[in-house]
N, CA, C, O and the ligand as a Tripos MOL2 file, in Angstrom:
@<TRIPOS>MOLECULE
protein
  265   263    67     0     0
PROTEIN
NO_CHARGES

@<TRIPOS>ATOM
      1 N         170.1910  -51.0310  150.7390 N.3       1 MET1
      2 CA        169.2030  -49.9500  150.7720 C.3       1 MET1
      3 C         169.9190  -48.6100  150.6090 C.2       1 MET1
      4 O         170.9780  -48.3720  151.1890 O.2       1 MET1
      5 N         169.3080  -47.7480  149.8060 N.am      2 THR2
      6 CA        169.8810  -46.4310  149.5370 C.3       2 THR2
      7 C         168.9270  -45.3650  150.0680 C.2       2 THR2
      8 O         167.7080  -45.4920  149.9530 O.2       2 THR2
      9 N         169.5010  -44.3130  150.6490 N.am      3 THR3
     10 CA        168.7020  -43.1770  151.1090 C.3       3 THR3
     11 C         169.1030  -41.9420  150.3180 C.2       3 THR3
     12 O         170.2900  -41.6530  150.1670 O.2       3 THR3
     13 N         168.1260  -41.2230  149.8220 N.am      4 ILE4
     14 CA        168.4040  -39.9530  149.1380 C.3       4 ILE4
     15 C         167.5790  -38.8440  149.7880 C.2       4 ILE4
     16 O         166.5000  -39.0840  150.3280 O.2       4 ILE4
     17 N         168.1080  -37.6410  149.7210 N.am      5 LYS5
     18 CA        167.4060  -36.4570  150.2150 C.3       5 LYS5
     19 C         166.5980  -35.8580  149.0770 C.2       5 LYS5
     20 O         167.0930  -35.7170  147.9580 O.2       5 LYS5
     21 N         165.3610  -35.5090  149.3670 N.am      6 ILE6
     22 CA        164.5220  -34.8910  148.3390 C.3       6 ILE6
     23 C         164.0050  -33.5430  148.8420 C.2       6 ILE6
     24 O         163.4020  -33.4530  149.9110 O.2       6 ILE6
     25 N         164.2500  -32.5160  148.0600 N.am      7 ASN7
     26 CA        163.7790  -31.1790  148.4090 C.3       7 ASN7
     27 C         162.4340  -30.8960  147.7560 C.2       7 ASN7
     28 O         162.1620  -31.3360  146.6390 O.2       7 ASN7
     29 N         161.6030  -30.1580  148.4710 N.am      8 GLY8
     30 CA        160.3640  -29.6530  147.8860 C.3       8 GLY8
     31 C         159.0960  -30.3640  148.3110 C.2       8 GLY8
     32 O         158.0030  -29.9510  147.9230 O.2       8 GLY8
     33 N         159.2130  -31.4340  149.1050 N.am      9 MET9
     34 CA        157.9950  -32.1250  149.5480 C.3       9 MET9
     35 C         157.3720  -31.3570  150.7070 C.2       9 MET9
     36 O         158.0330  -31.0530  151.6990 O.2       9 MET9
     37 N         156.0640  -31.0440  150.5580 N.am     10 ARG10
     38 CA        155.3860  -30.2210  151.5630 C.3      10 ARG10
     39 C         154.2330  -30.9450  152.2610 C.2      10 ARG10
     40 O         153.8400  -30.5710  153.3660 O.2      10 ARG10
     41 N         153.7040  -31.9590  151.6290 N.am     11 CYS11
     42 CA        152.5280  -32.6150  152.2100 C.3      11 CYS11
     43 C         152.4690  -34.0710  151.7660 C.2      11 CYS11
     44 O         153.3130  -34.5440  151.0060 O.2      11 CYS11
     45 N         151.4570  -34.7650  152.2570 N.am     12 ALA12
     46 CA        151.3160  -36.1950  151.9500 C.3      12 ALA12
     47 C         151.1210  -36.4240  150.4590 C.2      12 ALA12
     48 O         151.5030  -37.4680  149.9310 O.2      12 ALA12
     49 N         150.5250  -35.4490  149.7810 N.am     13 HIS13
     50 CA        150.3520  -35.5870  148.3370 C.3      13 HIS13
     51 C         151.7120  -35.6050  147.6360 C.2      13 HIS13
     52 O         151.9380  -36.3980  146.7220 O.2      13 HIS13
     53 N         152.6100  -34.7260  148.0720 N.am     14 CYS14
     54 CA        153.9630  -34.6820  147.5070 C.3      14 CYS14
     55 C         154.6840  -36.0050  147.7280 C.2      14 CYS14
     56 O         155.2330  -36.5890  146.7930 O.2      14 CYS14
     57 N         154.6780  -36.4680  148.9680 N.am     15 SER15
     58 CA        155.4110  -37.7050  149.2530 C.3      15 SER15
     59 C         154.7770  -38.8820  148.5090 C.2      15 SER15
     60 O         155.4710  -39.8200  148.1190 O.2      15 SER15
     61 N         153.4500  -38.8280  148.3130 N.am     16 GLY16
     62 CA        152.7690  -39.8610  147.5370 C.3      16 GLY16
     63 C         153.2220  -39.8550  146.0850 C.2      16 GLY16
     64 O         153.4270  -40.9080  145.4810 O.2      16 GLY16
     65 N         153.3760  -38.6520  145.5320 N.am     17 SER17
     66 CA        153.8380  -38.5340  144.1380 C.3      17 SER17
     67 C         155.2410  -39.0790  143.9850 C.2      17 SER17
     68 O         155.5490  -39.7850  143.0250 O.2      17 SER17
     69 N         156.0960  -38.7410  144.9540 N.am     18 VAL18
     70 CA        157.4860  -39.2110  144.9030 C.3      18 VAL18
     71 C         157.5260  -40.7390  145.0290 C.2      18 VAL18
     72 O         158.2820  -41.4100  144.3260 O.2      18 VAL18
     73 N         156.7080  -41.2700  145.9250 N.am     19 THR19
     74 CA        156.6520  -42.7270  146.0980 C.3      19 THR19
     75 C         156.2600  -43.4010  144.7880 C.2      19 THR19
     76 O         156.9070  -44.3520  144.3500 O.2      19 THR19
     77 N         155.1950  -42.9000  144.1680 N.am     20 LYS20
     78 CA        154.7240  -43.4780  142.9030 C.3      20 LYS20
     79 C         155.7920  -43.3960  141.8210 C.2      20 LYS20
     80 O         156.0020  -44.3450  141.0650 O.2      20 LYS20
     81 N         156.4660  -42.2470  141.7580 N.am     21 ALA21
     82 CA        157.4940  -42.0500  140.7240 C.3      21 ALA21
     83 C         158.6260  -43.0600  140.9030 C.2      21 ALA21
     84 O         159.0860  -43.6750  139.9410 O.2      21 ALA21
     85 N         159.0620  -43.2180  142.1490 N.am     22 LEU22
     86 CA        160.1680  -44.1500  142.4040 C.3      22 LEU22
     87 C         159.7290  -45.5920  142.1570 C.2      22 LEU22
     88 O         160.4800  -46.3960  141.6050 O.2      22 LEU22
     89 N         158.5100  -45.9030  142.5700 N.am     23 GLU23
     90 CA        158.0070  -47.2720  142.3580 C.3      23 GLU23
     91 C         157.8710  -47.5700  140.8690 C.2      23 GLU23
     92 O         157.9060  -48.7300  140.4580 O.2      23 GLU23
     93 N         157.7160  -46.5230  140.0630 N.am     24 GLY24
     94 CA        157.5810  -46.7050  138.6200 C.3      24 GLY24
     95 C         158.9040  -46.9410  137.9050 C.2      24 GLY24
     96 O         158.9220  -47.2510  136.7140 O.2      24 GLY24
     97 N         159.9970  -46.7980  138.6190 N.am     25 ILE25
     98 CA        161.3080  -47.0140  137.9980 C.3      25 ILE25
     99 C         161.6560  -48.4970  138.0560 C.2      25 ILE25
    100 O         161.7120  -49.1010  139.1270 O.2      25 ILE25
    101 N         161.8870  -49.0640  136.8800 N.am     26 GLU26
    102 CA        162.2440  -50.4840  136.7780 C.3      26 GLU26
    103 C         163.5160  -50.7600  137.5850 C.2      26 GLU26
    104 O         164.5350  -50.0970  137.3900 O.2      26 GLU26
    105 N         163.4540  -51.7210  138.4730 N.am     27 GLY27
    106 CA        164.6430  -52.0920  139.2340 C.3      27 GLY27
    107 C         164.5970  -51.6780  140.6920 C.2      27 GLY27
    108 O         165.3630  -52.1850  141.5110 O.2      27 GLY27
    109 N         163.6910  -50.7470  141.0230 N.am     28 LEU28
    110 CA        163.6070  -50.3080  142.4180 C.3      28 LEU28
    111 C         162.5000  -51.0520  143.1600 C.2      28 LEU28
    112 O         161.4290  -51.3210  142.6160 O.2      28 LEU28
    113 N         162.7910  -51.3730  144.4080 N.am     29 THR29
    114 CA        161.7920  -52.0260  145.2430 C.3      29 THR29
    115 C         161.8990  -51.4680  146.6690 C.2      29 THR29
    116 O         162.8330  -50.7310  146.9860 O.2      29 THR29
    117 N         160.9490  -51.8200  147.5080 N.am     30 ASP30
    118 CA        160.9400  -51.3490  148.9070 C.3      30 ASP30
    119 C         161.0540  -49.8260  149.0100 C.2      30 ASP30
    120 O         161.8190  -49.3110  149.8260 O.2      30 ASP30
    121 N         160.3030  -49.1220  148.1950 N.am     31 VAL31
    122 CA        160.3650  -47.6590  148.2110 C.3      31 VAL31
    123 C         159.6090  -47.1250  149.4310 C.2      31 VAL31
    124 O         158.4490  -47.4660  149.6650 O.2      31 VAL31
    125 N         160.2910  -46.2870  150.1910 N.am     32 LYS32
    126 CA        159.6370  -45.6170  151.3160 C.3      32 LYS32
    127 C         160.0430  -44.1530  151.3100 C.2      32 LYS32
    128 O         161.2190  -43.8220  151.1570 O.2      32 LYS32
    129 N         159.0590  -43.2820  151.4770 N.am     33 VAL33
    130 CA        159.3390  -41.8580  151.4780 C.3      33 VAL33
    131 C         158.9480  -41.2860  152.8330 C.2      33 VAL33
    132 O         157.8320  -41.4910  153.3110 O.2      33 VAL33
    133 N         159.8870  -40.5650  153.4440 N.am     34 ASP34
    134 CA        159.6500  -39.9370  154.7360 C.3      34 ASP34
    135 C         159.4850  -38.4350  154.5290 C.2      34 ASP34
    136 O         160.4500  -37.7120  154.2810 O.2      34 ASP34
    137 N         158.2390  -37.9880  154.6380 N.am     35 LEU35
    138 CA        157.9210  -36.5780  154.3820 C.3      35 LEU35
    139 C         158.6420  -35.6550  155.3670 C.2      35 LEU35
    140 O         159.2190  -34.6460  154.9600 O.2      35 LEU35
    141 N         158.6120  -35.9910  156.6480 N.am     36 GLU36
    142 CA        159.2070  -35.1180  157.6610 C.3      36 GLU36
    143 C         160.7170  -34.9770  157.5100 C.2      36 GLU36
    144 O         161.2720  -33.8900  157.6740 O.2      36 GLU36
    145 N         161.3620  -36.0730  157.1980 N.am     37 LYS37
    146 CA        162.8220  -36.0270  157.0160 C.3      37 LYS37
    147 C         163.2060  -35.5390  155.6300 C.2      37 LYS37
    148 O         164.3510  -35.1460  155.4090 O.2      37 LYS37
    149 N         162.2640  -35.5570  154.6930 N.am     38 GLY38
    150 CA        162.5760  -35.2000  153.3180 C.3      38 GLY38
    151 C         163.4990  -36.2170  152.6770 C.2      38 GLY38
    152 O         164.4280  -35.8700  151.9480 O.2      38 GLY38
    153 N         163.2220  -37.4830  152.9660 N.am     39 GLU39
    154 CA        164.0890  -38.5520  152.4690 C.3      39 GLU39
    155 C         163.2870  -39.6500  151.7900 C.2      39 GLU39
    156 O         162.1090  -39.8630  152.0760 O.2      39 GLU39
    157 N         163.9590  -40.3320  150.8910 N.am     40 ALA40
    158 CA        163.3860  -41.5390  150.2920 C.3      40 ALA40
    159 C         164.4050  -42.6580  150.4110 C.2      40 ALA40
    160 O         165.6060  -42.4360  150.2600 O.2      40 ALA40
    161 N         163.9240  -43.8450  150.6770 N.am     41 THR41
    162 CA        164.8070  -45.0120  150.6920 C.3      41 THR41
    163 C         164.2660  -46.0400  149.7070 C.2      41 THR41
    164 O         163.0620  -46.1230  149.4680 O.2      41 THR41
    165 N         165.1750  -46.8140  149.1470 N.am     42 TYR42
    166 CA        164.7830  -47.8560  148.2050 C.3      42 TYR42
    167 C         165.8800  -48.9050  148.1350 C.2      42 TYR42
    168 O         167.0180  -48.6850  148.5480 O.2      42 TYR42
    169 N         165.5000  -50.0320  147.6070 N.am     43 THR43
    170 CA        166.4630  -51.1070  147.3520 C.3      43 THR43
    171 C         166.5090  -51.3350  145.8450 C.2      43 THR43
    172 O         165.4770  -51.3330  145.1750 O.2      43 THR43
    173 N         167.6990  -51.5290  145.3290 N.am     44 GLU44
    174 CA        167.8530  -51.8330  143.9030 C.3      44 GLU44
    175 C         167.8920  -53.3360  143.7220 C.2      44 GLU44
    176 O         168.8240  -54.0030  144.1720 O.2      44 GLU44
    177 N         166.8690  -53.8700  143.0580 N.am     45 LYS45
    178 CA        166.9250  -55.3060  142.7490 C.3      45 LYS45
    179 C         167.7030  -55.5180  141.4570 C.2      45 LYS45
    180 O         168.2180  -56.6070  141.2030 O.2      45 LYS45
    181 N         167.7810  -54.4760  140.6490 N.am     46 SER46
    182 CA        168.7550  -54.4310  139.5510 C.3      46 SER46
    183 C         169.3000  -53.0070  139.5270 C.2      46 SER46
    184 O         168.6210  -52.0860  139.9790 O.2      46 SER46
    185 N         170.5230  -52.8050  139.0050 N.am     47 PRO47
    186 CA        171.1730  -51.4950  139.1270 C.3      47 PRO47
    187 C         170.3860  -50.3710  138.4500 C.2      47 PRO47
    188 O         169.9330  -50.5000  137.3130 O.2      47 PRO47
    189 N         170.2400  -49.2790  139.1760 N.am     48 VAL48
    190 CA        169.5890  -48.0800  138.6460 C.3      48 VAL48
    191 C         170.5220  -46.9090  138.9260 C.2      48 VAL48
    192 O         170.9670  -46.7330  140.0600 O.2      48 VAL48
    193 N         170.8250  -46.1050  137.9060 N.am     49 SER49
    194 CA        171.7400  -44.9860  138.1370 C.3      49 SER49
    195 C         171.0300  -43.8650  138.8780 C.2      49 SER49
    196 O         169.8220  -43.6780  138.7400 O.2      49 SER49
    197 N         171.7870  -43.1320  139.6530 N.am     50 LEU50
    198 CA        171.2380  -41.9860  140.3910 C.3      50 LEU50
    199 C         170.6940  -40.9600  139.3970 C.2      50 LEU50
    200 O         169.7490  -40.2300  139.6950 O.2      50 LEU50
    201 N         171.3040  -40.9170  138.2170 N.am     51 GLU51
    202 CA        170.8620  -39.9850  137.1760 C.3      51 GLU51
    203 C         169.4130  -40.2630  136.7610 C.2      51 GLU51
    204 O         168.6220  -39.3390  136.5700 O.2      51 GLU51
    205 N         169.0860  -41.5260  136.6300 N.am     52 THR52
    206 CA        167.7180  -41.9330  136.2820 C.3      52 THR52
    207 C         166.7390  -41.4810  137.3640 C.2      52 THR52
    208 O         165.6540  -40.9770  137.0750 O.2      52 THR52
    209 N         167.1460  -41.6720  138.5980 N.am     53 ILE53
    210 CA        166.2890  -41.2960  139.7180 C.3      53 ILE53
    211 C         166.1150  -39.7850  139.7760 C.2      53 ILE53
    212 O         165.0090  -39.2890  139.9870 O.2      53 ILE53
    213 N         167.2010  -39.0620  139.5900 N.am     54 LYS54
    214 CA        167.1320  -37.5920  139.6060 C.3      54 LYS54
    215 C         166.2020  -37.0670  138.5220 C.2      54 LYS54
    216 O         165.3940  -36.1720  138.7680 O.2      54 LYS54
    217 N         166.3210  -37.6300  137.3150 N.am     55 LYS55
    218 CA        165.4810  -37.1770  136.1980 C.3      55 LYS55
    219 C         164.0100  -37.3790  136.5080 C.2      55 LYS55
    220 O         163.1810  -36.5100  136.2390 O.2      55 LYS55
    221 N         163.6980  -38.5240  137.0700 N.am     56 LYS56
    222 CA        162.3030  -38.8470  137.3800 C.3      56 LYS56
    223 C         161.7560  -37.8910  138.4330 C.2      56 LYS56
    224 O         160.6420  -37.3840  138.3070 O.2      56 LYS56
    225 N         162.5500  -37.6520  139.4710 N.am     57 ILE57
    226 CA        162.1190  -36.7740  140.5620 C.3      57 ILE57
    227 C         161.9850  -35.3290  140.0710 C.2      57 ILE57
    228 O         161.0240  -34.6370  140.4060 O.2      57 ILE57
    229 N         162.9470  -34.8930  139.2860 N.am     58 THR58
    230 CA        162.9050  -33.5320  138.7230 C.3      58 THR58
    231 C         161.6920  -33.3740  137.8150 C.2      58 THR58
    232 O         161.0510  -32.3240  137.7920 O.2      58 THR58
    233 N         161.3880  -34.4260  137.0710 N.am     59 GLY59
    234 CA        160.2740  -34.4100  136.1270 C.3      59 GLY59
    235 C         158.9170  -34.1960  136.7770 C.2      59 GLY59
    236 O         157.9870  -33.7120  136.1320 O.2      59 GLY59
    237 N         158.7980  -34.5550  138.0530 N.am     60 ILE60
    238 CA        157.5220  -34.3350  138.7430 C.3      60 ILE60
    239 C         157.6060  -33.1380  139.6920 C.2      60 ILE60
    240 O         156.7210  -32.9440  140.5260 O.2      60 ILE60
    241 N         158.6560  -32.3470  139.5690 N.am     61 GLY61
    242 CA        158.6970  -31.0590  140.2790 C.3      61 GLY61
    243 C         159.4390  -31.0240  141.6000 C.2      61 GLY61
    244 O         159.3320  -30.0540  142.3510 O.2      61 GLY61
    245 N         160.1930  -32.0800  141.8900 N.am     62 PHE62
    246 CA        160.9890  -32.0780  143.1250 C.3      62 PHE62
    247 C         162.4650  -32.1510  142.7610 C.2      62 PHE62
    248 O         162.8250  -32.1870  141.5850 O.2      62 PHE62
    249 N         163.3060  -32.1740  143.7740 N.am     63 GLU63
    250 CA        164.7330  -32.1130  143.5140 C.3      63 GLU63
    251 C         165.4700  -33.0610  144.4400 C.2      63 GLU63
    252 O         165.2060  -33.1070  145.6410 O.2      63 GLU63
    253 N         166.3870  -33.8100  143.8740 N.am     64 VAL64
    254 CA        167.2370  -34.6650  144.6970 C.3      64 VAL64
    255 C         168.4190  -33.8270  145.1740 C.2      64 VAL64
    256 O         169.1720  -33.2860  144.3650 O.2      64 VAL64
    257 N         168.5750  -33.7250  146.4870 N.am     65 ALA65
    258 CA        169.6570  -32.9260  147.0460 C.3      65 ALA65
    259 C         170.9750  -33.6700  146.9000 C.2      65 ALA65
    260 O         171.0260  -34.8970  146.9920 O.2      65 ALA65
    261 N         172.0290  -32.9190  146.6720 N.am     66 GLU66
    262 CA        173.3490  -33.5330  146.5200 C.3      66 GLU66
    263 C         173.8830  -33.9430  147.8800 C.2      66 GLU66
    264 O         174.9860  -34.4810  147.9730 O.2      66 GLU66
    265 CU        152.3140  -31.5110  148.6600 Cu       67 CU67
@<TRIPOS>BOND
     1     1     2 1
     2     2     3 1
     3     3     4 2
     4     3     5 am
     5     5     6 1
     6     6     7 1
     7     7     8 2
     8     7     9 am
     9     9    10 1
    10    10    11 1
    11    11    12 2
    12    11    13 am
    13    13    14 1
    14    14    15 1
    15    15    16 2
    16    15    17 am
    17    17    18 1
    18    18    19 1
    19    19    20 2
    20    19    21 am
    21    21    22 1
    22    22    23 1
    23    23    24 2
    24    23    25 am
    25    25    26 1
    26    26    27 1
    27    27    28 2
    28    27    29 am
    29    29    30 1
    30    30    31 1
    31    31    32 2
    32    31    33 am
    33    33    34 1
    34    34    35 1
    35    35    36 2
    36    35    37 am
    37    37    38 1
    38    38    39 1
    39    39    40 2
    40    39    41 am
    41    41    42 1
    42    42    43 1
    43    43    44 2
    44    43    45 am
    45    45    46 1
    46    46    47 1
    47    47    48 2
    48    47    49 am
    49    49    50 1
    50    50    51 1
    51    51    52 2
    52    51    53 am
    53    53    54 1
    54    54    55 1
    55    55    56 2
    56    55    57 am
    57    57    58 1
    58    58    59 1
    59    59    60 2
    60    59    61 am
    61    61    62 1
    62    62    63 1
    63    63    64 2
    64    63    65 am
    65    65    66 1
    66    66    67 1
    67    67    68 2
    68    67    69 am
    69    69    70 1
    70    70    71 1
    71    71    72 2
    72    71    73 am
    73    73    74 1
    74    74    75 1
    75    75    76 2
    76    75    77 am
    77    77    78 1
    78    78    79 1
    79    79    80 2
    80    79    81 am
    81    81    82 1
    82    82    83 1
    83    83    84 2
    84    83    85 am
    85    85    86 1
    86    86    87 1
    87    87    88 2
    88    87    89 am
    89    89    90 1
    90    90    91 1
    91    91    92 2
    92    91    93 am
    93    93    94 1
    94    94    95 1
    95    95    96 2
    96    95    97 am
    97    97    98 1
    98    98    99 1
    99    99   100 2
   100    99   101 am
   101   101   102 1
   102   102   103 1
   103   103   104 2
   104   103   105 am
   105   105   106 1
   106   106   107 1
   107   107   108 2
   108   107   109 am
   109   109   110 1
   110   110   111 1
   111   111   112 2
   112   111   113 am
   113   113   114 1
   114   114   115 1
   115   115   116 2
   116   115   117 am
   117   117   118 1
   118   118   119 1
   119   119   120 2
   120   119   121 am
   121   121   122 1
   122   122   123 1
   123   123   124 2
   124   123   125 am
   125   125   126 1
   126   126   127 1
   127   127   128 2
   128   127   129 am
   129   129   130 1
   130   130   131 1
   131   131   132 2
   132   131   133 am
   133   133   134 1
   134   134   135 1
   135   135   136 2
   136   135   137 am
   137   137   138 1
   138   138   139 1
   139   139   140 2
   140   139   141 am
   141   141   142 1
   142   142   143 1
   143   143   144 2
   144   143   145 am
   145   145   146 1
   146   146   147 1
   147   147   148 2
   148   147   149 am
   149   149   150 1
   150   150   151 1
   151   151   152 2
   152   151   153 am
   153   153   154 1
   154   154   155 1
   155   155   156 2
   156   155   157 am
   157   157   158 1
   158   158   159 1
   159   159   160 2
   160   159   161 am
   161   161   162 1
   162   162   163 1
   163   163   164 2
   164   163   165 am
   165   165   166 1
   166   166   167 1
   167   167   168 2
   168   167   169 am
   169   169   170 1
   170   170   171 1
   171   171   172 2
   172   171   173 am
   173   173   174 1
   174   174   175 1
   175   175   176 2
   176   175   177 am
   177   177   178 1
   178   178   179 1
   179   179   180 2
   180   179   181 am
   181   181   182 1
   182   182   183 1
   183   183   184 2
   184   183   185 am
   185   185   186 1
   186   186   187 1
   187   187   188 2
   188   187   189 am
   189   189   190 1
   190   190   191 1
   191   191   192 2
   192   191   193 am
   193   193   194 1
   194   194   195 1
   195   195   196 2
   196   195   197 am
   197   197   198 1
   198   198   199 1
   199   199   200 2
   200   199   201 am
   201   201   202 1
   202   202   203 1
   203   203   204 2
   204   203   205 am
   205   205   206 1
   206   206   207 1
   207   207   208 2
   208   207   209 am
   209   209   210 1
   210   210   211 1
   211   211   212 2
   212   211   213 am
   213   213   214 1
   214   214   215 1
   215   215   216 2
   216   215   217 am
   217   217   218 1
   218   218   219 1
   219   219   220 2
   220   219   221 am
   221   221   222 1
   222   222   223 1
   223   223   224 2
   224   223   225 am
   225   225   226 1
   226   226   227 1
   227   227   228 2
   228   227   229 am
   229   229   230 1
   230   230   231 1
   231   231   232 2
   232   231   233 am
   233   233   234 1
   234   234   235 1
   235   235   236 2
   236   235   237 am
   237   237   238 1
   238   238   239 1
   239   239   240 2
   240   239   241 am
   241   241   242 1
   242   242   243 1
   243   243   244 2
   244   243   245 am
   245   245   246 1
   246   246   247 1
   247   247   248 2
   248   247   249 am
   249   249   250 1
   250   250   251 1
   251   251   252 2
   252   251   253 am
   253   253   254 1
   254   254   255 1
   255   255   256 2
   256   255   257 am
   257   257   258 1
   258   258   259 1
   259   259   260 2
   260   259   261 am
   261   261   262 1
   262   262   263 1
   263   263   264 2
@<TRIPOS>SUBSTRUCTURE
     1 MET1         2 RESIDUE 1 A MET
     2 THR2         6 RESIDUE 1 A THR
     3 THR3        10 RESIDUE 1 A THR
     4 ILE4        14 RESIDUE 1 A ILE
     5 LYS5        18 RESIDUE 1 A LYS
     6 ILE6        22 RESIDUE 1 A ILE
     7 ASN7        26 RESIDUE 1 A ASN
     8 GLY8        30 RESIDUE 1 A GLY
     9 MET9        34 RESIDUE 1 A MET
    10 ARG10       38 RESIDUE 1 A ARG
    11 CYS11       42 RESIDUE 1 A CYS
    12 ALA12       46 RESIDUE 1 A ALA
    13 HIS13       50 RESIDUE 1 A HIS
    14 CYS14       54 RESIDUE 1 A CYS
    15 SER15       58 RESIDUE 1 A SER
    16 GLY16       62 RESIDUE 1 A GLY
    17 SER17       66 RESIDUE 1 A SER
    18 VAL18       70 RESIDUE 1 A VAL
    19 THR19       74 RESIDUE 1 A THR
    20 LYS20       78 RESIDUE 1 A LYS
    21 ALA21       82 RESIDUE 1 A ALA
    22 LEU22       86 RESIDUE 1 A LEU
    23 GLU23       90 RESIDUE 1 A GLU
    24 GLY24       94 RESIDUE 1 A GLY
    25 ILE25       98 RESIDUE 1 A ILE
    26 GLU26      102 RESIDUE 1 A GLU
    27 GLY27      106 RESIDUE 1 A GLY
    28 LEU28      110 RESIDUE 1 A LEU
    29 THR29      114 RESIDUE 1 A THR
    30 ASP30      118 RESIDUE 1 A ASP
    31 VAL31      122 RESIDUE 1 A VAL
    32 LYS32      126 RESIDUE 1 A LYS
    33 VAL33      130 RESIDUE 1 A VAL
    34 ASP34      134 RESIDUE 1 A ASP
    35 LEU35      138 RESIDUE 1 A LEU
    36 GLU36      142 RESIDUE 1 A GLU
    37 LYS37      146 RESIDUE 1 A LYS
    38 GLY38      150 RESIDUE 1 A GLY
    39 GLU39      154 RESIDUE 1 A GLU
    40 ALA40      158 RESIDUE 1 A ALA
    41 THR41      162 RESIDUE 1 A THR
    42 TYR42      166 RESIDUE 1 A TYR
    43 THR43      170 RESIDUE 1 A THR
    44 GLU44      174 RESIDUE 1 A GLU
    45 LYS45      178 RESIDUE 1 A LYS
    46 SER46      182 RESIDUE 1 A SER
    47 PRO47      186 RESIDUE 1 A PRO
    48 VAL48      190 RESIDUE 1 A VAL
    49 SER49      194 RESIDUE 1 A SER
    50 LEU50      198 RESIDUE 1 A LEU
    51 GLU51      202 RESIDUE 1 A GLU
    52 THR52      206 RESIDUE 1 A THR
    53 ILE53      210 RESIDUE 1 A ILE
    54 LYS54      214 RESIDUE 1 A LYS
    55 LYS55      218 RESIDUE 1 A LYS
    56 LYS56      222 RESIDUE 1 A LYS
    57 ILE57      226 RESIDUE 1 A ILE
    58 THR58      230 RESIDUE 1 A THR
    59 GLY59      234 RESIDUE 1 A GLY
    60 ILE60      238 RESIDUE 1 A ILE
    61 GLY61      242 RESIDUE 1 A GLY
    62 PHE62      246 RESIDUE 1 A PHE
    63 GLU63      250 RESIDUE 1 A GLU
    64 VAL64      254 RESIDUE 1 A VAL
    65 ALA65      258 RESIDUE 1 A ALA
    66 GLU66      262 RESIDUE 1 A GLU
    67 CU67       265 GROUP 0 **** ****
């Protein structure tokens, strides 16, 4: 399981968007987004680069923190 920090989530709608975006990435499973912590966790059932995840998150208006 991998945990990433996501900046810019303000409400349940934001965390819902992030959840959907991550679930839409081929290879990711068990996606959970914690709005209060500003974190997302997921499991890779096949390898997914962090770059792919960053692009997807950036594309919907949020940011993966380094
Ligand atoms: Cu929001």
